[in-house]
N, C-alpha and C positions, 0 to 999 in steps of 0.2 A: 862453300855455296851460293848464298845470294847475301854478302856482308851488306851491302850496301841499299838497302829498300829505296830511296830518294834522292837525287844528287841533281839539287839547283846549284843556280852561281854563286849564292849565297851564303847557303849552306847545305851539309850533308845529313840525311837521316838515316843512321845504321838499323839493320835489320834487328840485332842481337838489345841493342835499347828500346828499340819499339816493342818487342816481344816483353819483356821486361815489364817494361809500363803496361803492356794488357793484363798482361798475369797479375801486377800492382793494383789493379783497378778494376779485377772481379773478384779479387782475393779481400779485399776491401770491401768490398758490399756483402760478399757472404758474412763477414764477421761485425759489421756494424748492423745485419740483419739479424744473425743467429745472436749476436749481443743483446740488441734491445730485444727480442722476441722470450731470447729465456731468460735473461739476466738484469733488461729494465736499462742498459750500459744507454747514454744519450749519446747522441752525433756527436760532439764536443769527445766524450770522452776515449770513441771508437776513434777517432782523427787524431787526438794525443796520442793515442798509444802506437799507433801507424807511424805516426811521427820518430817517436822513439826509436819503433823496430826499425826501420829504413837506416834510422844513423847507428845503431846498434849494428847492423847489418854491415854496413859499408865500414864503420869501424875495427871488427871482428875479421870482416871477410878480408883488409887490406892487411890488418895486425898477422895474419895466419899466412899471410905468402910468405914473410921473411922465415917462415921453417921450410921454404922451398930450396931457397939457396940462402942460407944466414951470412953468411961472410959478404956476397955482394949486397945483399939489400941493407945489413949492418954498415957497409962501406959506403952506400947509394942512396941512404932512407928516400932521399924525392922521389928515388926513381919508383917506389910503392903509390903514389898517386899523379904519374907521369901516364899511366896507362888504364884500360879498362878490368885488369884481372881481381877476378875473387876470389877469394879460398869460400865451397859453401860449408863446410862444417867448421870454419871460423866466423860466419855469419849467424849458425844456429848456436853454437856455444855460445855465444855475446847474446841472442836475443831472448835464449831460454831465460836467464836471470829477469832480463829487462820486464819478461812478460810478468814472472813469478812478483816480484816488486811492486809493479802496476796494478796488477790485481788486487794484493792486498793492501797496497795504500786505498785504493777505491773500495775495498769492503766485495769486490765482486769474487765468486766462489771460485779459487786457484784451481781446484781438479779438473772439476767442468767445465772451464772456459777455456782449458787447455787441449780438452779432445777436440774445440770448435778451432784451435788455435793448429791442431793436428793437419785438418784439411784446408786450412788457409795456407800453412808450408809447402803445402803438393801443390796446391793453384799455381804461386807466385815459382816455388823451383821447377815444375813441368812446363811453364812458359819460358820458364830462363834456359832450360834446357833444349829446349827449341831454337831459340836466341845462339845457344852454342853451336848448334849444329849448321847454323845460318852462315854464322861467323868462322865457322870450321876450328873455334878452339874445343879444346878436350877432346880431342880427335882419337881415334883408335890405331892401330896396328894395322900394315899391310894384309891383305888377305884376297883367298883368290874365291870367296865364297859368295854366292849371288847378290846376298846385300849387302856387299862391297861398297861404297859411293866414292866415285873420284870429283875432288875437288878439283877444278880449273882458276878460279876467279885470283887472280893477280892479290888483292887485297885481302884472300883470304889467310886464314893462320892456318890449315891446314897442313902438315907437311908430313911428307912429300909431294907435292903439287902433280895431279895426272897420275896416279898410282892408285884403286882401288883401296879404301881404308875401310875397316869396320865404324859403321857408324855409331860411336858407343853414346852420342847424346841423343840421339834418336832410341837407343835401348833404354837408356836411363828416364828419356820423357816418358816411353810409353810403360816402364814397368812403376814409375811415381803416379802416373793417369791412374794405373791399376790399382796401386795400394791404396789410391785416392776413395776408388769404386769399394776394396775389399771393405776399408775405416766407413764408410756410408752404410754400407750393408749391418756392419755392426753395432751403429751406434742406439740402437732398440734393445740390442741384445748384452748391453757389457757388462759386466759384473761389479764395477767401480767406478766413479767419476776418476780420471786420469787413465784410463785403460787404454784410451784408444790411443791419446799421445805415446804413451809408452810402448804399445804395437806399431805405432809410427815410428817410432826411434829404433826397433828392434829389426823389423823384417828392410825398412830404409836400409840402414847400416850394411845388414846381412847382404842384400842385393849390389849395396855401391861395392861392398867387397870383392863382390866375383865380376861386378864390370870391369872392375880397373886392373884384370887380368888383360883385358882386350885393349886397355888406353896405349895409346901411343907416344901420348905427351911426355917423355921422360922429365921434361922441368919441372913437372910437379911437385918432386922432391920423393925422394928414396930411405926409410929408416935404417931400410937391408937393402944395400943398391942391389936393384934388378929382382928381389926377393920381396919386400913387403915394403909398400910404399908410404907412404904419408896417412895418405885419406881412409888405406887397410888398418894401419897401426888403430888409431882415429878410431875407424868402426866397431875393432876390437872392443874399446876403452867404455864404448858408448852403448853397445850389447851387454859386458857386463854391469855396467853403474845400473841398467836399465830394468836387466833381470831380478838384482838386487830391491829395485824402487819396486818395481813390481807384485813380486811377494808380498810386501812392506806395505804397501798401500792394499794389495788384496786379503789380507789380514784385520785390515781397520773397518772392510764392511761398509766404507763412505758412501754406497748408493743408497741407504735407505737415510741419509743422512738430509734435511730440508734444505732446500737452497732459495734461500732470499733473493729476493731482486736488487739490484745494484742501485745504489741512494740517488 
């Protein structure tokens, strides 16, 4: 759509990176505010956590790219770092243990803080998908539907150019922001700490599995060619694990437990 935001003589600002930066700044602000308000987190703690999550997200997102084309990336590992591509599920699955370790290390209530991080993730991811739309990556299949979007910029990653495609990036962005709104409404009605995070995982994974049907970027990889994409398979695993954890945490009744302030 508009892959390049500004093109100066000495450097170029890409819309994808700009959207990610805006989402990251907003997400950090929300996390720092809620962390301090609810758990007494210091600014240094919030800053350290965010840097760790960015690092984990980059490593995980790049690592999971290997599964898109194992033979290619294992033969050309440098290609993992030559482009701007990331796999969201890789970033998410690397960030979760990083968050849990950090919260426990700093005596921050883990389950309750995960609920905050559900919204943080939605903010970053939602803006990231808008960036995808501008860059043309993660595009949909050709369509005659009125929602179809035609990409024409030569720097755009959508294929084929000049043909209406399902704007799957915007489908997902709208879905993520809607999910964030639902989480916000459920915030004061949750039955146990960690519930919002698990709801986020299950609902997002379900929606992602459906949106994958309309994706047209075949290079993302398939477990069963043309039937089950890598992301759909991961979505099924996420839903299954989240359901099991949901049942366990609900039985624990941790909502009534006291929440100490961070040290």
